N, C-alpha and C positions, 0 to 999 in steps of 0.2 A: 534449493533452487527456488527463487521467486519468479513468478511470471506476471507481467504487467502489460496492459494495453496502452500505456503512456510512454512513448519513446523518450520524452524528457525525463521522466522518473527513472527509466532504465539507465539512461546515461548518468544521472546523478548517483545512482546506487553503484554502478560499475566504477565510476571515477571517485566515488566517496567525496564528492564536492558539489556544491550548488551555490548560486548567487543568492538564493532565498534563505534568510535567516531561519525561518521555520523549518525548511527542508534540512538545513545544516544541523539543526538541533536534533531532528529525527535520525539523521545519518550518524551523528555522534552517539546517540543513545543505542542505535543498532550496533555500531562498531564496539562500543564498550561492552555490550551484552555478548558479542561474539568473542571478545577477549576473555571476559570473565568465565564464560561457559564453554570455551574451547571449541568453537565451530566456525566454519568459513561459510560464506554465502556468495551467491552470484544472482544476477537478475537477467532474464531474457524477455525480449518483446514477444507478445502474442497479439496478433491482429484482432481487432474487435469482431470481425466476421467469424473468427475461430473461437471466440469467447462469448458466445451468444447470451448465455444465462446472466453472466456478470454485466454484460453490456446493457441488457434490458433493465436491470436494476439501477445501474449507475447513471444512465442517460435518460431513461424514460420512466423509471419507477413503475414499470408494468408488472405488477405482482402476479396478475392472473396468467399472463403468458409465461412468466418465470416459473410458476407452479406447474404449468403444463409441461415445460421442458425439464423441470427438476422436482418431480413429485416426492422424492425422499428428503428434500431439504427441510430443516427445522421449521416448524410453524411460526415460531417467534424468532426474530433476529437476535443474534448475540452481539451486544454492544462491545466495541473495542475498548481495551484498557486505556485509561486517560494518560496521556503523556503531556505534562505541562510545557507549554511553549514559552520561549524567552520573552521578556518584556523589556521596555526601554530602561527600566531600573537595573536590569541585568547587565546592560552595557556600561553602566556608570562605575 
């Protein structure tokens, strides 16, 4: 189960469709991984008010307040794995 504070993203994941080419690329990548590794996934909306720590980082970059709320979080962020996005050449 994924939790996300963006209703647009939740809808795209649940429908497995989006008008955004970049989002469709990510959805296809996730779907292929789910097929390959035999797992299913769902996404549920979580309000920003209920997701305070993540909201602080994503909207405000307030690391000091984040650290106060999440003292056990890693001191250094873990970068996400790179997923190459489609280019205009991919459409040709």
